[in-house]
N, C-alpha and C positions, 0 to 999 in steps of 0.2 A: 616743427609744429609742437604744440603743447598738449599734454595729457595729465590727468590727475589720478594718482594711485594711493592706496592705503599705505600708512606708515605708522605702525604701532597704534597709539591712541589717536592719531590724527591722519592727515593726508598730505601729500606733497605734489607739487607741480613738477613735471619733468619735461625736458626738451628732447625731442626725438628727431632723427633725420627725416627729411620729407618723404622718403620712400617707405617709411614705417607704416604698418597697417594697425589701426586702432580698433579693438573689439570693445563694444560698450560705448557709452556716450551720454549725452545730455537728455535724450528723449526717454520717457518712462519705459517704453517697450524694450529698449536695449539693456535695461538693468535686469532683464530676465522676465520670463512670462509670469504674470500674476493673475490670480482669480479676483473677482469682485468680492469685497467683504459682504457677509450676510448682514441684513439690516438689524436683525434681532438675534443675538447669539443664543439666548436661552430658548427662544422659540425654535431655532434650528436644531438644537440638541433634542428637544422634546419631540419634534417632528420625526427625527431619525429613529428615536426609540419607539415611536408609535408605528413605524413602518419598517420593521427589521427585514433584512435580506436573508432569505434562506432559513429562517428560524421563526418560531412563535415569539410573541412578546415576552418580556421577562416574567411578568405575572403568571404566565402559563407554564413556565419552566420550573416553578417551585411550588412546594406544598406549604401550608401554614407551619411555622416553626422551623423551617429549613435553615441550614447554615450556609452562608454565602461569603465568598471571597471577592472583593473588588481590588484589583491591582491597577496601578497607574504608572505612567512614564515618570522617571525621576527628573530632577531639575537640569540635568545635562541637556535634555531636549529643549531647544530654544523656542519654547512656546510660553510666552509671558502674559497671556490673557487668562480669562476665567474658565477655559474649556474643561479642565479637570474638575473643578468645583461644580460647575453647572451640570456636568454629566453625572457625577456622584450623587448630588442632591436629587436629581430627577430619577436616578435608579433607586435610591432609597425610598422615594415616594411610591414607585411601582411595587417595590418589595413590600412596603407597609400595606399597600392595598391588597396584596396577596397573602397577608397574614404573617409576614416575616418582620419581626421587630428589629430596630436598629441594633439592639444588643446582640443579635445573632449574626451580625455582619462584621467582618474584619477588613481593614484597609492595609494593603502592603505596597510599599514603594518598590518598584521593580528596578533596583539599582545594579543588579548582577555583580560584576567585579568592580564597578564604580564604588566610590566611597559611600558610607552611610551619611544621612543628613540630620541636622539638628531640628528640633521642633520649630524653631524660628524660621529656618530655611524651608521646611515643609509648609509652614503657614503662608509663605510667599506664593506658593503655587496652589494651595488648597483653600486658603483663607483661615484665619485664626479660629473661627467657630467650629469647623470640622475637626481641627486638631484638638481643640478643647473637648468636644463631645466624645471623640473616640478614645482619647487617652491611651491606655496600654493596648487597645485594639488597633492602634495605628503603629505599624512597625516598618523597618527597612529590611529588605531581604538580606540574608546572611548566607553567602555561598560556601561557608565553611562550618555551618552549624549542622552537624550530622543528625541531630535529633529532630530537626525541622526540614529534612530533605527526604525525598522519595525517589528511588531508582526504579524506572519503569522498563528497563531492558534496552535492547538494541534494535534498530530498524533493519529492514532487509539488506541495506548496504553496509550495516555494521556501525551506525552512528549511535552512541550512547545518549539516552534521554534521562536526565535527572532534573527534578524540579522541586520547588517549594512544596512541603508536605500538604499545605492547605489546598493546593490544586487538586490533589487526589482525595483529600478527606472532606472537602466542602461539597454540599449538594449542588452548588453552581459556582463556576468561576466566571467573573466578568472582568474584562480588561479595557481600560480607558487609554487609548492612544491619543496623545496631545498634538502630534504633528507628524507628517511623513515627508522626509527629505529625499527627493527624487525616488529611486527604488530601494534606498538603503534600509529604511526603518519600516515599522508596521508589520502586518501579517503575523506569521508565527514567530518572527524574531522577538516580538514583545514578550511572549511567554517562554519560548525555548532558549532564549538568551537572557532576557530581563529577570526571569525567575529561576534561573538555572545555575549551574556550577561549571568550573573549568573542565570537568569531565565531559560535559556536553559542548561547551563553548569552543573547545579546542578544534572541533571538526570544521568550524566555519572561520574562526579567527586565526587565519594563517596569512602569510604575505600575499598569496594568490587567491585566498578563499573569500575575502570580503569584496562586496561590489555595490556600487551606487547605481548600476545600470537600471534604467526603467524597463528595458526590454530584455527578456531571457536572462534574468538575474540568477547566476549560478549559486549564490549564497542562499537565496530563497528556495531553490530547488531542494537543497539539503534540509532547510528548515521545514518545508512543507512535508517532507518525509518524516521528520521528527514529530510534527504536529499530528499526522495521521496515526502514528503509533500512540501518542499521548491520548488522543480521544478514544482509541480502541481499548487501551489499558484502563483508563479511568471509567469508561463506559458511558460518557455523556459529553456533549459538545461544550466548547468554550464560547461564551457570548462576547462579542467584540464591538467596541466603538472605535471608529477609524476616522482620522481628521486630516484634511489638507488645509493649511492656513492660507489666507489672503495676504497677511502680513504677520509679524511676530506676535501680535496681540489679538488678532481677529480671525475667526473661522471663515474659510472660503467655501468648503464643502465638508459635510459630515455624514457618516453612515453608521448604522448599527446592524448587527446580525451575526451570521457565521463568519469565521475567520476567512474562509475561502472566498465568500462572496463580497465581503467588505474589501478585502485585498484586491479582488478583480475590479471593483469600482474605482479604487484609488489608481490602479495601473492604467485604466482607461483614461482617466482625467490627466494623469501625468504624461501619458503617451501623446495625448493631444496637445499638451503644452510644450513639450521638449522634443525637438527634432534630434535625430542621431548626431552626436557631437562630431563624429568624424566625417560629416558631410560638409565641413567648413572648407575654406579655400586652401590653396596649396600650403603645406606645412612650412614653417619658417626656420631659419638658422638660429634665431634668437627669440626667446620668449620672456617677456617682462611682466611682472605683477608685484603688488604690494602685499604684505602680510600684516593683518591687524593684531593688536595685543588682546586677542580673544581666542578662547578655545572652549568647547563644551566641557572639557575636563578641568577648566579653571573657573567654573561657576562657583561663586562665593569663595574663591580662592585666588592665588596668584599664578601668573604665567611663569614659565621657565624656558630655557633654550631648547630642550627636547620637544616640548609642545610647540614652540614657535617655529623652529626651523624644520622639524621632521614631521610631527603629527599634523600641524596645520599647513606649513609651507610646502611639504612634499605630499602630504596626505589629502586633506580636504581641498586644498587648492591645486594639488599636483595633477589633477586630471587635465589641466591646461597643457601640461608638458607633452603628454602623448596625443592630445587632441589637436594641438596647434603647432607642435615642434617636430622637426625632423629627427630621426635617430642621430645621436651625437650632437644635438643642439646645445647651445649655451642658455642656461636659465639664469635670469637676473631677478632676485627677490629683493625688495626694499623692506628693511626692518632694522630697528635699533637693537633688537634682541639682547637686552641687558643680561648680564650674568647674575641673575637673581633666582632664588629658589625658595619655594614655600614648603618647608620640610614637615609641616604638620599634615599637609594633604598629599604631598608627593615625595615621601622619603625614598622610595625605591627608584623613582625616576632619576633622582640625583645620583644614586649609586650606579645605576646603569650608565648614565652619562660619563661618570668619572672612571668606572672600572671596565665596563663592557665595550663601549664604543672605541676606545683607543686600541682595542685588540682586533676589531673587525667592524666593517660597515656593511657586511653582507647580511641581510635580514634572515636569510635561510640558515646561515651558519649561526647567527645569534640565537635563533629558535632552537636549533639542534643542540648547541653547546650549553645554553643558559636557561632555556625554557622551563625544564623540569625543576631546576634549582630555585628559580623565582616563584614558580607555581606552588612550591612547598616551603618557602622561606618562613620559618616559624616566627621570627621576630617581626617581620613586616606584616604577616598575617594577623598577629596579635593586634597590631595597630589598625588594621582593617576592621577587625571584629569589634574592638572595644574603643576605637577612636574614630577619626574622620579621615583616615588615609585610604588611598586607592589600594586595591589588592596588588601585591607585588608583581604578578604576572602582567598586569596592565602596563607596566613600564616596558616590558618586552614587546607587547603589542604596539606600543607607541613607536617602535623602531621599524615596523613593517613597511611604512612608506619609503624607506631607503631603497626599495626595489625600483623606484623611479630612476635611480642612478644607472640602471641598465639601459635606459633610453636617452637620458641626458648625458652629454659629454662632460659637463662641468656645471657647477652652481656658483654664481657670484652673488655675494650679499652686500647690498649697497646701504651704507649708513649705520653699520654696526657700531654701537657705543664702545665696544671692546673688540678689536679685530681678532683677538685670540679665541673668541667664541665660535665664529664660523670656521676658523682654521682647525678647531678641535674635530670637525667633521671632514676636513679636507676641502672645505669650501673656500672660495677666494674673496677676501674682503676688499671693498672699495669705498671711498668716501661718499661717492654720489652715484646715482644711476647713470649719469652722463659718462663718468669715468668707467663704469662697468661696460657701457656700450662701446667705448673706445677700445677696451680690452677684447671684447667679443669681435670687433671689426679686425683687430690684429690677427685673431685666430681664423675667422671665417672669410675675411676679405672686406675691402671697403664698400663693396656693393652687396653685402650679405642682406638677406631678407629678415625683417624684424616685425614681430607682432607684440603689441602692448595691450594688456587687459586694463582698460580704464575703469577705475573704481571710485566709489563715493563713500564717505563716512555714513554709517547707518545701514549699509547693505544687509 
């Protein structure tokens, strides 16, 4: 039988044995649960701001002449519609009505250890008018700028909380979340990661610390504890706008109010949309899927093999492995994964690929041996602070999905333009998916069970 899977910038049809099981398909529901788009996005934003959950309206939280920080998701968040701009403009109107002029408001892009963004790139998510109006009052967070950071102490469990100084110094902090992906983003992650430093981020960004789970998310348990300390030390709550998209450009649901209550509203919706992944049918010997030539970390930048095969292939898509595959399964990824590097944006990623990965593919060992080195790498940090490069420790974080190799017996990469690229990771290159299936059958037996995640361009 035939299935279609992603392959770099396009998709390919693959021939599967008749016994294979296909997940996904031609009907809309099988492409994943979706919300209905709101009819009027601006009206939806204003309605959310007029009915905040667990907090008064913004105008009641400030006095005339107050200073306000509005932070927002950076462009790595795949939200390509106007939600950031609509929310910020509506917030500015409420502030003006309460006697807070626009000149008293700062905009900060919450890019954490991601790279800083140019004015043109920020204009793509905020609109050129906001960028022009705010000028020098629009900045990107700098996780290495000691003069603009505030250390708030440690939580009862010992987690450090360090954030952008304006979170503590402003009379009100408002955060605009532009999309929530499963249980991964939103909540206190927005502030306690997006506006934080490696000193704080290291507590959640470990091979086992990060989670996309909608239910009982271990990462957000840590972040919630950080958020409670932050509000206690700052002495006032953070006002949050939280969004679940219907599609990459349109709001499905949006809320405003306290971090806890808007997060709870998101989780309720996400829980109703996504059943537990491990309730699927019997796990398979072979798991097949395609890897697109896209990563949130290649927004306005180029892909590279570390992002393609590890960060996306084993990370964002790697949940398929544990959800659908038996321990010791064979994973077949389809990707051309060319040996190309964007050294302006990912210089540390290239060095980690060439220097670190030949020494070990164990992400725990990588973090132990190389984490501190890259967290403090002066040359790469200079490029993060004054250029458009990712913080060097982000390249170490990109190796964390190698933990999937504890579950998968092997990874076969079908269609690699240069077979040396997957071999660099100990992966097995094949010319086609069909050849990879034949190799898996040789390992697991001719009657081995196979599951293929059928995908479509534009997912």
